[in-house]
C-alpha positions as CSV (number, residue, x, y, z in Angstrom):
1,M,97.5,65.4,99.0
2,K,98.4,67.1,95.9
3,S,97.6,71.0,95.0
4,G,94.2,71.9,94.2
5,I,91.4,74.3,94.8
6,F,89.7,74.6,98.2
7,A,86.8,76.4,99.8
8,V,86.2,77.8,103.4
9,V,82.8,78.3,104.3
10,N,81.1,80.2,107.2
11,I,77.8,78.1,107.0
12,G,75.9,80.5,109.4
13,D,76.4,83.3,107.3
14,I,76.8,81.7,104.1
15,K,80.4,83.3,103.5
16,L,82.6,81.7,101.2
17,Y,86.5,82.0,100.6
18,I,88.0,80.2,97.5
19,G,91.5,79.6,97.5
20,E,94.3,77.6,96.0
21,A,97.2,75.4,97.7
22,H,100.2,73.7,96.3
23,Q,99.8,71.0,99.2
24,L,96.0,70.7,100.0
25,K,97.0,68.1,103.1
26,G,97.7,70.5,106.3
27,R,95.9,73.5,104.6
28,W,93.0,73.6,107.1
29,K,95.4,73.5,110.0
30,A,97.3,76.2,108.6
31,L,94.0,78.3,107.8
32,M,92.7,77.7,111.4
33,T,96.1,79.2,112.8
34,L,95.4,82.3,110.5
35,F,92.0,82.6,111.9
36,I,92.9,82.1,115.7
37,N,95.8,84.7,115.4
38,G,93.3,87.3,113.3
39,K,95.2,87.0,110.0
40,F,93.1,85.3,107.8
41,P,93.3,87.0,104.2
42,H,89.4,87.4,103.9
43,S,88.6,90.1,106.2
44,Q,84.8,89.3,106.3
45,L,85.5,85.7,107.2
46,Q,87.9,86.9,109.8
47,K,85.3,89.3,111.2
48,A,83.0,86.5,111.4
49,W,85.2,84.1,113.1
50,N,85.9,87.0,115.8
51,Q,82.3,87.8,116.4
52,K,80.9,84.2,116.4
53,G,82.9,82.7,119.6
54,N,81.8,79.4,120.4
55,E,79.0,79.3,117.7
56,R,81.5,79.2,114.8
57,R,80.4,76.9,111.8
58,F,83.5,77.1,109.4
59,T,84.1,74.0,107.1
60,F,86.8,73.1,104.6
61,H,86.1,71.4,101.3
62,T,88.3,70.5,98.2
63,A,87.1,71.0,94.8
64,N,86.6,67.1,94.7
65,D,84.4,67.3,97.7
66,V,82.2,69.8,96.2
67,A,82.1,68.1,92.9
68,Q,80.8,64.9,94.4
69,D,78.1,66.6,96.8
70,K,74.9,66.1,95.0
71,Q,73.3,68.7,97.1
72,I,75.8,71.4,95.9
73,I,76.1,70.6,92.1
74,G,73.8,72.9,90.0
75,R,73.9,75.4,92.7
76,E,76.4,78.0,90.7
77,Q,73.7,80.8,90.5
78,F,72.8,80.6,94.2
79,F,76.5,81.4,94.9
80,L,76.5,84.1,92.2
81,D,73.8,85.8,93.8
82,I,75.1,86.0,97.2
83,D,76.4,89.2,98.2
84,Y,79.8,88.8,100.3
């Protein structure tokens, strides 16, 4: 997979981290390693990861995934209104 934009989402609290990677393939695995080791670059998401234990609901999405999801398209204002 080539380079691109991605999002990591904590579904339970609607926390969102947007990033860019030169190689999207394998990025989720690398990010999971950061979470597990307590070194994820977004402190609020790391805190949520640490607090949720087995109830974690984190997902990984590429920009293409988001663009093709009919439920997400047109929700920009919703995400602008979220205080994270």
